[in-house]
Structure formats: C-alpha cells, structure tokens
N, C-alpha and C positions, 0 to 999 in steps of 0.2 A: 697221759697215755700216748704211747708211740704208735705211729702208723706203720704199716708194713714196710714202706719205703725207708722210713727212719731206722727201723730195726735192721734192715738189710745193709744200710750205710754204716751203722754202728758195728756190725759183725764183719763187714767186708775186709777190714785191715787185719783182723786178728784170727780169722777162721783157719782151721787146720786142713779142711777139705771143702769141696764145693757145697755139700749139703750140711755143713756143720751148724748146729744150733745148740748143742748140749755140752760142748767142751767148757771147761772152766774159763778159758780165755774169752769165749763168746758171751758167757753169762756175766762175767765181770764187766765186759764192754757195755752190754745192755743195761746193767745196773748203774754203771757210771753215767750213762746218757740220761737215764731216768732221774738219777739223783741230781744231776746238773739242772734239768728242767724244773724239778720240784723245788730246788733251792731258789731259783729265780722267781718262782711263783710265791714262795714264802717271803721273799724280800718285799713284794708288793702287798701281800696279805698276811701281815704279821700275826693276826689273831686266829688263823686257820690251824687250830690245834689238832684236828683230825689228820690233816695232811702232814703235819709235823711228826705225828706218831708213825705214819707210813714211811716217812723219810728216815726216821731212826731205825726202823725195821730193815729198810733197804741197805742202809749203811752197815748194819750188823751182818746182814746176809753177804754183802760184798766182802766184808772183812773175813768171814768164814771161808769164802771161796779163795781169797788171796792166801790165807794161811794154808789151805789145802794145796794150792798150786806151788807155793814156796816149798812145802814139804816134799812134793812129788817131783817137781822139775824146776830147779833153781834158775836155769838159763831162760826158760820160757817166762818165768816170773819176772826176771829182770827186764826182759825185752818188753813185756806187757806194761810194766810200770813206766817205762820210758815212752811207749807209744801213747798211753792214755794220759800222761802228764801227772801221774800220782806220785807223791813224794814218799820216800822211805828213808 
C-alpha cells in the first residue's frame, strides 16, 4: 500500500493540473508504482499467491488504461511510456 506522500510523488510528473488524481496518466503512474512494489515483494515471498493474484489484476487494469490512453491521445501515451520506462 502506498502512503499519501508516495502517491503524490508518483503523480507529480504526469499530472494534467494541480488537483489531478483521475486522469488516465495519473492512474497508470500509480498502478505502475504499486506493481513495482508488489513485484519486489513477490521476489522475496514466492509463495504469496494472494498477492500474485492482486498483481495480475493490477497489470490487467494498467493495460486497459494504457489502451484507452493510446486510443484517445497518442502523444500523451508516447510521453507517458517514456516517463515511466514502460516498453512498447
């Protein structure tokens, strides 16, 4: 789980305006941060299957948001992929 400060730091680089929390870019950034943290947890705890299921759900959710953003705004999608270090 991310603290409020960690969420703010994750959104800081990709937000559209000052109070942005719901744009696809900010949601993708938060999901990416949570996915990275959970991936490191699963490297230490390989048999934590409940967390693995949550990780797979987050990856699927992020994929849906990325597809939506790619469909709606190709330039924002490309910029976000570069900022977050996701490969395409």
